[in-house]
MIBA-319404 format. One record per residue: residue number from 1; x, y, z of N, C-alpha, C, O in turn; residue in three letters. Coordinates in nm, 2 decimals, padded with zeros to 4 digits, always signed. Layout:
+-----+--------+--------+--------+--------+--------+--------+--------+--------+--------+--------+--------+--------+-----+
|   k |   n.px |   n.py |   n.pz |  ca.px |  ca.py |  ca.pz |   c.px |   c.py |   c.pz |   o.px |   o.py |   o.pz |   r |
+-----+--------+--------+--------+--------+--------+--------+--------+--------+--------+--------+--------+--------+-----+
| NUM |      X |      Y |      Z |      X |      Y |      Z |      X |      Y |      Z |      X |      Y |      Z | ALA |
...
+-----+--------+--------+--------+--------+--------+--------+--------+--------+--------+--------+--------+--------+-----+
This chain:
+-----+--------+--------+--------+--------+--------+--------+--------+--------+--------+--------+--------+--------+-----+
|   k |   n.px |   n.py |   n.pz |  ca.px |  ca.py |  ca.pz |   c.px |   c.py |   c.pz |   o.px |   o.py |   o.pz |   r |
+-----+--------+--------+--------+--------+--------+--------+--------+--------+--------+--------+--------+--------+-----+
|   1 | -00.16 | -01.30 | +01.23 | -00.11 | -01.28 | +01.06 | -00.04 | -01.20 | +01.02 | +00.00 | -01.09 | +01.06 | MET |
|   2 | +00.00 | -01.30 | +00.91 | +00.08 | -01.25 | +00.83 | +00.05 | -01.18 | +00.71 | -00.05 | -01.22 | +00.64 | GLU |
|   3 | +00.10 | -01.09 | +00.69 | +00.10 | -00.96 | +00.57 | +00.10 | -00.98 | +00.46 | +00.03 | -00.92 | +00.38 | LYS |
|   4 | +00.20 | -01.09 | +00.43 | +00.24 | -01.12 | +00.34 | +00.13 | -01.29 | +00.27 | +00.16 | -01.34 | +00.16 | GLU |
|   5 | +00.03 | -01.33 | +00.33 | -00.09 | -01.37 | +00.32 | -00.22 | -01.32 | +00.23 | -00.30 | -01.40 | +00.18 | LEU |
|   6 | -00.22 | -01.20 | +00.20 | -00.33 | -01.08 | +00.20 | -00.29 | -01.04 | +00.07 | -00.37 | -01.00 | -00.02 | PHE |
|   7 | -00.09 | -01.05 | +00.03 | -00.06 | -00.98 | -00.09 | -00.16 | -01.00 | -00.19 | -00.22 | -00.91 | -00.25 | ILE |
|   8 | -00.17 | -01.19 | -00.23 | -00.26 | -01.24 | -00.35 | -00.37 | -01.21 | -00.38 | -00.43 | -01.21 | -00.49 | PRO |
|   9 | -00.43 | -01.16 | -00.22 | -00.63 | -01.13 | -00.24 | -00.58 | -00.94 | -00.29 | -00.68 | -00.87 | -00.31 | LEU |
|  10 | -00.47 | -00.88 | -00.30 | -00.50 | -00.75 | -00.31 | -00.46 | -00.71 | -00.48 | -00.49 | -00.62 | -00.56 | VAL |
|  11 | -00.34 | -00.84 | -00.49 | -00.35 | -00.88 | -00.65 | -00.45 | -00.89 | -00.74 | -00.45 | -00.84 | -00.86 | VAL |
|  12 | -00.55 | -00.97 | -00.68 | -00.63 | -01.04 | -00.69 | -00.79 | -00.89 | -00.75 | -00.82 | -00.84 | -00.86 | LYS |
|  13 | -00.81 | -00.88 | -00.66 | -00.88 | -00.67 | -00.59 | -00.85 | -00.62 | -00.73 | -00.93 | -00.64 | -00.82 | TRP |
|  14 | -00.69 | -00.54 | -00.76 | -00.67 | -00.46 | -00.82 | -00.66 | -00.53 | -00.98 | -00.59 | -00.47 | -01.07 | ALA |
|  15 | -00.70 | -00.61 | -01.00 | -00.72 | -00.72 | -01.12 | -00.90 | -00.71 | -01.19 | -00.96 | -00.68 | -01.29 | GLN |
|  16 | -00.92 | -00.76 | -01.04 | -01.07 | -00.70 | -01.07 | -01.11 | -00.56 | -01.10 | -01.21 | -00.55 | -01.17 | ALA |
|  17 | -01.04 | -00.44 | -01.06 | -01.09 | -00.30 | -01.05 | -00.96 | -00.24 | -01.17 | -00.90 | -00.13 | -01.17 | HIS |
|  18 | -00.94 | -00.36 | -01.26 | -00.87 | -00.31 | -01.38 | -00.75 | -00.23 | -01.38 | -00.71 | -00.14 | -01.45 | GLY |
|  19 | -00.70 | -00.28 | -01.29 | -00.52 | -00.24 | -01.27 | -00.42 | -00.33 | -01.37 | -00.41 | -00.45 | -01.37 | PHE |
|  20 | -00.38 | -00.27 | -01.43 | -00.30 | -00.33 | -01.56 | -00.16 | -00.34 | -01.54 | -00.15 | -00.22 | -01.49 | LYS |
|  21 | -00.06 | -00.38 | -01.53 | +00.11 | -00.40 | -01.54 | +00.11 | -00.42 | -01.38 | +00.19 | -00.35 | -01.32 | ASP |
|  22 | +00.07 | -00.49 | -01.34 | +00.09 | -00.52 | -01.17 | +00.20 | -00.56 | -01.13 | +00.21 | -00.69 | -01.14 | ILE |
|  23 | +00.30 | -00.50 | -01.06 | +00.40 | -00.53 | -00.95 | +00.36 | -00.56 | -00.86 | +00.28 | -00.48 | -00.81 | GLN |
|  24 | +00.39 | -00.69 | -00.78 | +00.38 | -00.71 | -00.66 | +00.52 | -00.77 | -00.55 | +00.62 | -00.82 | -00.60 | ALA |
|  25 | +00.51 | -00.75 | -00.44 | +00.59 | -00.79 | -00.39 | +00.62 | -00.89 | -00.32 | +00.67 | -00.89 | -00.21 | ASN |
|  26 | +00.57 | -01.06 | -00.43 | +00.57 | -01.20 | -00.39 | +00.57 | -01.27 | -00.52 | +00.52 | -01.22 | -00.62 | MET |
|  27 | +00.63 | -01.39 | -00.52 | +00.69 | -01.49 | -00.60 | +00.55 | -01.47 | -00.70 | +00.42 | -01.47 | -00.69 | GLU |
|  28 | +00.69 | -01.45 | -00.83 | +00.58 | -01.45 | -00.97 | +00.52 | -01.32 | -01.04 | +00.45 | -01.31 | -01.14 | GLY |
|  29 | +00.56 | -01.23 | -00.96 | +00.53 | -01.11 | -01.01 | +00.69 | -01.04 | -01.00 | +00.79 | -01.08 | -00.94 | PHE |
|  30 | +00.67 | -00.90 | -01.12 | +00.81 | -00.85 | -01.08 | +00.80 | -00.75 | -00.96 | +00.70 | -00.69 | -00.95 | GLU |
|  31 | +00.88 | -00.74 | -00.88 | +00.89 | -00.68 | -00.75 | +00.90 | -00.47 | -00.75 | +01.00 | -00.40 | -00.78 | THR |
|  32 | +00.78 | -00.46 | -00.70 | +00.77 | -00.30 | -00.73 | +00.94 | -00.21 | -00.70 | +01.00 | -00.24 | -00.60 | PRO |
|  33 | +00.97 | -00.13 | -00.75 | +01.04 | -00.04 | -00.72 | +01.04 | -00.02 | -00.60 | +00.94 | -00.02 | -00.54 | LYS |
|  34 | +01.16 | -00.02 | -00.53 | +01.20 | +00.03 | -00.37 | +01.26 | +00.16 | -00.33 | +01.37 | +00.19 | -00.39 | SER |
|  35 | +01.23 | +00.25 | -00.26 | +01.25 | +00.41 | -00.26 | +01.35 | +00.41 | -00.14 | +01.30 | +00.32 | -00.07 | TYR |
|  36 | +01.41 | +00.44 | -00.11 | +01.49 | +00.47 | +00.02 | +01.52 | +00.63 | +00.08 | +01.53 | +00.73 | +00.01 | GLU |
|  37 | +01.52 | +00.62 | +00.21 | +01.55 | +00.75 | +00.29 | +01.61 | +00.76 | +00.30 | +01.69 | +00.66 | +00.33 | ARG |
|  38 | +01.67 | +00.94 | +00.29 | +01.86 | +00.94 | +00.25 | +01.89 | +00.96 | +00.40 | +02.00 | +00.92 | +00.42 | ALA |
|  39 | +01.81 | +01.01 | +00.55 | +01.85 | +01.01 | +00.67 | +01.89 | +00.92 | +00.73 | +01.95 | +00.93 | +00.84 | ALA |
|  40 | +01.85 | +00.84 | +00.68 | +01.87 | +00.68 | +00.76 | +01.89 | +00.53 | +00.69 | +01.93 | +00.42 | +00.74 | ASP |
|  41 | +01.83 | +00.58 | +00.54 | +01.83 | +00.52 | +00.41 | +01.76 | +00.37 | +00.45 | +01.80 | +00.26 | +00.42 | ASN |
|  42 | +01.64 | +00.40 | +00.55 | +01.55 | +00.32 | +00.55 | +01.51 | +00.29 | +00.39 | +01.53 | +00.37 | +00.30 | ALA |
|  43 | +01.44 | +00.14 | +00.38 | +01.42 | +00.13 | +00.21 | +01.27 | +00.07 | +00.24 | +01.24 | -00.01 | +00.32 | LYS |
|  44 | +01.20 | +00.14 | +00.17 | +01.02 | +00.10 | +00.16 | +01.00 | +00.03 | +00.03 | +01.07 | +00.10 | -00.04 | PHE |
|  45 | +00.96 | -00.03 | -00.01 | +00.87 | -00.16 | -00.13 | +00.75 | -00.15 | -00.06 | +00.72 | -00.17 | +00.06 | THR |
|  46 | +00.67 | -00.10 | -00.19 | +00.53 | -00.11 | -00.19 | +00.49 | -00.28 | -00.22 | +00.53 | -00.35 | -00.31 | PRO |
|  47 | +00.39 | -00.29 | -00.12 | +00.34 | -00.44 | -00.16 | +00.28 | -00.45 | -00.30 | +00.30 | -00.56 | -00.36 | ASP |
|  48 | +00.21 | -00.38 | -00.37 | +00.16 | -00.38 | -00.51 | +00.18 | -00.24 | -00.56 | +00.17 | -00.13 | -00.50 | VAL |
|  49 | +00.20 | -00.26 | -00.70 | +00.18 | -00.15 | -00.74 | +00.11 | -00.20 | -00.87 | +00.12 | -00.31 | -00.93 | THR |
|  50 | +00.02 | -00.08 | -00.90 | -00.04 | -00.16 | -01.07 | -00.11 | -00.01 | -01.17 | -00.13 | +00.08 | -01.09 | GLY |
|  51 | -00.13 | +00.02 | -01.25 | -00.17 | +00.08 | -01.36 | -00.32 | +00.13 | -01.37 | -00.40 | +00.08 | -01.45 | VAL |
|  52 | -00.37 | +00.22 | -01.29 | -00.54 | +00.26 | -01.37 | -00.55 | +00.41 | -01.41 | -00.52 | +00.51 | -01.34 | ASN |
|  53 | -00.59 | +00.40 | -01.50 | -00.61 | +00.58 | -01.62 | -00.44 | +00.57 | -01.61 | -00.43 | +00.50 | -01.50 | MET |
|  54 | -00.36 | +00.59 | -01.64 | -00.27 | +00.57 | -01.69 | -00.18 | +00.64 | -01.57 | -00.11 | +00.74 | -01.59 | PHE |
|  55 | -00.21 | +00.57 | -01.43 | -00.10 | +00.68 | -01.36 | -00.08 | +00.53 | -01.25 | -00.17 | +00.47 | -01.20 | ASN |
|  56 | +00.00 | +00.51 | -01.23 | +00.05 | +00.39 | -01.11 | +00.03 | +00.44 | -00.95 | +00.05 | +00.54 | -00.88 | ARG |
|  57 | -00.04 | +00.31 | -00.94 | -00.14 | +00.34 | -00.81 | -00.04 | +00.27 | -00.66 | +00.05 | +00.20 | -00.71 | HIS |
|  58 | -00.04 | +00.27 | -00.59 | +00.03 | +00.20 | -00.46 | -00.10 | +00.12 | -00.40 | -00.21 | +00.16 | -00.39 | TYR |
|  59 | -00.06 | +00.02 | -00.38 | -00.15 | -00.07 | -00.29 | -00.08 | -00.15 | -00.18 | +00.02 | -00.22 | -00.20 | LEU |
|  60 | -00.14 | -00.13 | -00.06 | -00.05 | -00.16 | +00.08 | -00.18 | -00.23 | +00.17 | -00.30 | -00.20 | +00.18 | GLU |
|  61 | -00.10 | -00.35 | +00.22 | -00.17 | -00.41 | +00.34 | -00.13 | -00.38 | +00.44 | -00.02 | -00.38 | +00.49 | VAL |
|  62 | -00.29 | -00.32 | +00.50 | -00.23 | -00.26 | +00.66 | -00.34 | -00.37 | +00.75 | -00.45 | -00.43 | +00.73 | SER |
|  63 | -00.25 | -00.35 | +00.85 | -00.28 | -00.45 | +00.97 | -00.24 | -00.39 | +01.05 | -00.16 | -00.30 | +01.04 | MET |
|  64 | -00.29 | -00.45 | +01.16 | -00.26 | -00.35 | +01.31 | -00.12 | -00.42 | +01.39 | -00.11 | -00.54 | +01.41 | LYS |
|  65 | -00.01 | -00.32 | +01.43 | +00.07 | -00.39 | +01.45 | +00.12 | -00.33 | +01.50 | +00.06 | -00.23 | +01.53 | THR |
|  66 | +00.29 | -00.35 | +01.57 | +00.35 | -00.30 | +01.67 | +00.43 | -00.20 | +01.60 | +00.43 | -00.09 | +01.65 | ASP |
|  67 | +00.51 | -00.22 | +01.51 | +00.64 | -00.17 | +01.43 | +00.51 | -00.06 | +01.41 | +00.45 | -00.16 | +01.40 | GLN |
|  68 | +00.43 | +00.03 | +01.40 | +00.32 | +00.16 | +01.37 | +00.48 | +00.26 | +01.33 | +00.57 | +00.24 | +01.24 | LEU |
|  69 | +00.47 | +00.31 | +01.37 | +00.61 | +00.42 | +01.29 | +00.63 | +00.39 | +01.22 | +00.60 | +00.48 | +01.13 | ARG |
|  70 | +00.69 | +00.24 | +01.15 | +00.78 | +00.19 | +00.99 | +00.62 | +00.22 | +00.91 | +00.65 | +00.30 | +00.82 | GLY |
|  71 | +00.51 | +00.18 | +00.91 | +00.43 | +00.21 | +00.86 | +00.36 | +00.30 | +00.82 | +00.31 | +00.32 | +00.70 | SER |
|  72 | +00.36 | +00.37 | +00.94 | +00.31 | +00.56 | +00.90 | +00.43 | +00.62 | +00.78 | +00.39 | +00.68 | +00.68 | ILE |
|  73 | +00.56 | +00.59 | +00.82 | +00.66 | +00.61 | +00.79 | +00.62 | +00.60 | +00.62 | +00.58 | +00.69 | +00.54 | SER |
|  74 | +00.65 | +00.45 | +00.60 | +00.57 | +00.43 | +00.42 | +00.46 | +00.45 | +00.35 | +00.44 | +00.44 | +00.23 | LYS |
|  75 | +00.37 | +00.47 | +00.45 | +00.22 | +00.51 | +00.37 | +00.24 | +00.64 | +00.30 | +00.22 | +00.67 | +00.18 | TRP |
|  76 | +00.31 | +00.75 | +00.46 | +00.32 | +00.88 | +00.42 | +00.41 | +00.92 | +00.28 | +00.39 | +01.02 | +00.21 | LYS |
|  77 | +00.51 | +00.82 | +00.26 | +00.58 | +00.83 | +00.14 | +00.50 | +00.79 | +00.00 | +00.51 | +00.83 | -00.12 | LEU |
|  78 | +00.43 | +00.72 | +00.04 | +00.38 | +00.59 | -00.10 | +00.27 | +00.69 | -00.13 | +00.23 | +00.68 | -00.25 | LEU |
|  79 | +00.19 | +00.81 | -00.02 | +00.10 | +00.87 | -00.05 | +00.12 | +01.01 | -00.10 | +00.03 | +01.08 | -00.15 | SER |
|  80 | +00.27 | +01.06 | -00.08 | +00.37 | +01.15 | -00.14 | +00.39 | +01.17 | -00.27 | +00.40 | +01.28 | -00.34 | GLU |
|  81 | +00.41 | +01.03 | -00.31 | +00.44 | +01.03 | -00.40 | +00.34 | +00.99 | -00.54 | +00.35 | +01.02 | -00.66 | LEU |
|  82 | +00.23 | +00.91 | -00.47 | +00.10 | +00.89 | -00.54 | +00.05 | +01.02 | -00.58 | +00.02 | +01.04 | -00.69 | ALA |
|  83 | +00.04 | +01.11 | -00.46 | +00.06 | +01.23 | -00.45 | +00.07 | +01.36 | -00.63 | +00.01 | +01.43 | -00.71 | GLY |
|  84 | +00.19 | +01.32 | -00.59 | +00.27 | +01.38 | -00.72 | +00.25 | +01.31 | -00.82 | +00.30 | +01.38 | -00.91 | MET |
|  85 | +00.20 | +01.20 | -00.90 | +00.17 | +01.16 | -01.01 | +00.03 | +01.12 | -01.02 | +00.00 | +01.02 | -01.07 | LYS |
|  86 | -00.08 | +01.23 | -00.96 | -00.20 | +01.22 | -00.98 | -00.22 | +01.07 | -00.98 | -00.30 | +01.04 | -01.06 | GLY |
|  87 | -00.17 | +00.98 | -00.91 | -00.26 | +00.91 | -00.81 | -00.29 | +00.85 | -00.68 | -00.26 | +00.93 | -00.58 | ALA |
|  88 | -00.33 | +00.75 | -00.65 | -00.39 | +00.72 | -00.50 | -00.34 | +00.65 | -00.49 | -00.32 | +00.57 | -00.57 | LYS |
|  89 | -00.30 | +00.65 | -00.32 | -00.27 | +00.49 | -00.23 | -00.41 | +00.44 | -00.19 | -00.50 | +00.51 | -00.16 | LEU |
|  90 | -00.40 | +00.31 | -00.22 | -00.51 | +00.22 | -00.12 | -00.44 | +00.15 | -00.04 | -00.34 | +00.08 | -00.06 | TYR |
|  91 | -00.52 | +00.18 | +00.06 | -00.47 | +00.09 | +00.20 | -00.59 | -00.02 | +00.24 | -00.69 | +00.00 | +00.30 | LEU |
|  92 | -00.54 | -00.16 | +00.20 | -00.61 | -00.27 | +00.18 | -00.63 | -00.33 | +00.30 | -00.57 | -00.44 | +00.32 | MET |
|  93 | -00.72 | -00.29 | +00.41 | -00.73 | -00.39 | +00.55 | -00.81 | -00.52 | +00.56 | -00.93 | -00.52 | +00.53 | ALA |
|  94 | -00.75 | -00.60 | +00.59 | -00.83 | -00.72 | +00.62 | -00.98 | -00.67 | +00.71 | -01.02 | -00.56 | +00.74 | PRO |
|  95 | -01.03 | -00.80 | +00.73 | -01.14 | -00.78 | +00.83 | -01.07 | -00.75 | +00.96 | -00.98 | -00.83 | +00.97 | ARG |
|  96 | -01.09 | -00.64 | +01.08 | -01.07 | -00.61 | +01.22 | -00.96 | -00.55 | +01.23 | -00.90 | -00.54 | +01.34 | GLY |
|  97 | -00.90 | -00.49 | +01.08 | -00.78 | -00.38 | +01.03 | -00.88 | -00.27 | +00.99 | -00.81 | -00.17 | +00.97 | HIS |
|  98 | -00.96 | -00.26 | +00.98 | -01.04 | -00.17 | +00.89 | -01.02 | -00.03 | +01.00 | -00.93 | +00.06 | +01.01 | VAL |
|  99 | -01.13 | -00.06 | +01.07 | -01.12 | +00.12 | +01.22 | -01.02 | +00.15 | +01.21 | -00.99 | +00.27 | +01.17 | ARG |
| 100 | -00.89 | +00.01 | +01.27 | -00.73 | +00.12 | +01.32 | -00.68 | +00.18 | +01.20 | -00.61 | +00.28 | +01.20 | PHE |
| 101 | -00.71 | +00.09 | +01.08 | -00.62 | +00.20 | +00.95 | -00.74 | +00.32 | +00.94 | -00.69 | +00.41 | +01.00 | THR |
| 102 | -00.82 | +00.35 | +00.92 | -00.87 | +00.49 | +00.97 | -00.82 | +00.54 | +01.00 | -00.76 | +00.62 | +00.94 | ARG |
| 103 | -00.82 | +00.53 | +01.17 | -00.81 | +00.64 | +01.28 | -00.65 | +00.65 | +01.22 | -00.59 | +00.76 | +01.22 | GLU |
| 104 | -00.61 | +00.55 | +01.19 | -00.44 | +00.57 | +01.20 | -00.41 | +00.69 | +01.10 | -00.33 | +00.79 | +01.12 | ILE |
| 105 | -00.51 | +00.63 | +00.96 | -00.49 | +00.79 | +00.85 | -00.58 | +00.92 | +00.87 | -00.55 | +01.01 | +00.79 | ILE |
| 106 | -00.68 | +00.94 | +00.98 | -00.72 | +01.04 | +01.04 | -00.58 | +01.10 | +01.16 | -00.54 | +01.21 | +01.16 | ASP |
| 107 | -00.54 | +01.01 | +01.23 | -00.47 | +01.11 | +01.29 | -00.33 | +01.14 | +01.22 | -00.27 | +01.23 | +01.26 | GLN |
| 108 | -00.28 | +01.07 | +01.13 | -00.19 | +01.14 | +01.07 | -00.17 | +01.21 | +00.98 | -00.05 | +01.24 | +00.94 | TYR |
| 109 | -00.33 | +01.28 | +00.91 | -00.34 | +01.30 | +00.78 | -00.26 | +01.22 | +00.66 | -00.15 | +01.27 | +00.62 | ASN |
| 110 | -00.30 | +01.11 | +00.61 | -00.21 | +01.08 | +00.52 | -00.36 | +01.06 | +00.38 | -00.47 | +01.01 | +00.41 | ILE |
| 111 | -00.34 | +01.08 | +00.31 | -00.43 | +01.06 | +00.21 | -00.42 | +00.94 | +00.16 | -00.31 | +00.90 | +00.13 | PRO |
| 112 | -00.53 | +00.84 | +00.13 | -00.56 | +00.74 | +00.14 | -00.68 | +00.71 | +00.10 | -00.77 | +00.80 | +00.08 | ALA |
| 113 | -00.70 | +00.62 | +00.09 | -00.86 | +00.52 | +00.04 | -00.82 | +00.37 | +00.11 | -00.73 | +00.29 | +00.11 | GLU |
| 114 | -00.95 | +00.37 | +00.17 | -00.92 | +00.24 | +00.29 | -01.02 | +00.14 | +00.22 | -01.14 | +00.19 | +00.20 | VAL |
| 115 | -01.00 | +00.02 | +00.19 | -01.07 | -00.06 | +00.10 | -01.02 | -00.21 | +00.20 | -00.91 | -00.25 | +00.25 | VAL |
| 116 | -01.17 | -00.25 | +00.19 | -01.19 | -00.38 | +00.27 | -01.18 | -00.52 | +00.21 | -01.25 | -00.56 | +00.12 | LYS |
| 117 | -01.07 | -00.62 | +00.28 | -01.10 | -00.75 | +00.19 | -01.09 | -00.85 | +00.28 | -01.04 | -00.85 | +00.39 | ILE |
| 118 | -01.13 | -00.93 | +00.21 | -01.18 | -01.05 | +00.33 | -01.05 | -01.20 | +00.25 | -01.05 | -01.31 | +00.30 | ASP |
+-----+--------+--------+--------+--------+--------+--------+--------+--------+--------+--------+--------+--------+-----+
């Protein structure tokens, strides 16, 4: 399963939940701002961002993966950015990936809200 296939579902969820000024890392939308880690120049681009209640929230598709370290780094960065701005990180987990996502955020103490998408 490709993560990119779920980004339209995340955009649809964001629109249904009142998010405005939606930016998505897919064709037809403005690409969200990328963040770069100074230590190793690794770039992190959120899957989807949107404004709700005057704050820009980050929405990430969460899937079981072998490259878990990169996902955790990205989630920590985005949750930190969201926290500084009074916003939230939403981890959008497809069916079969919800439990995995909850275990990871508990294990690594990442403040995020897990949302199941179909």
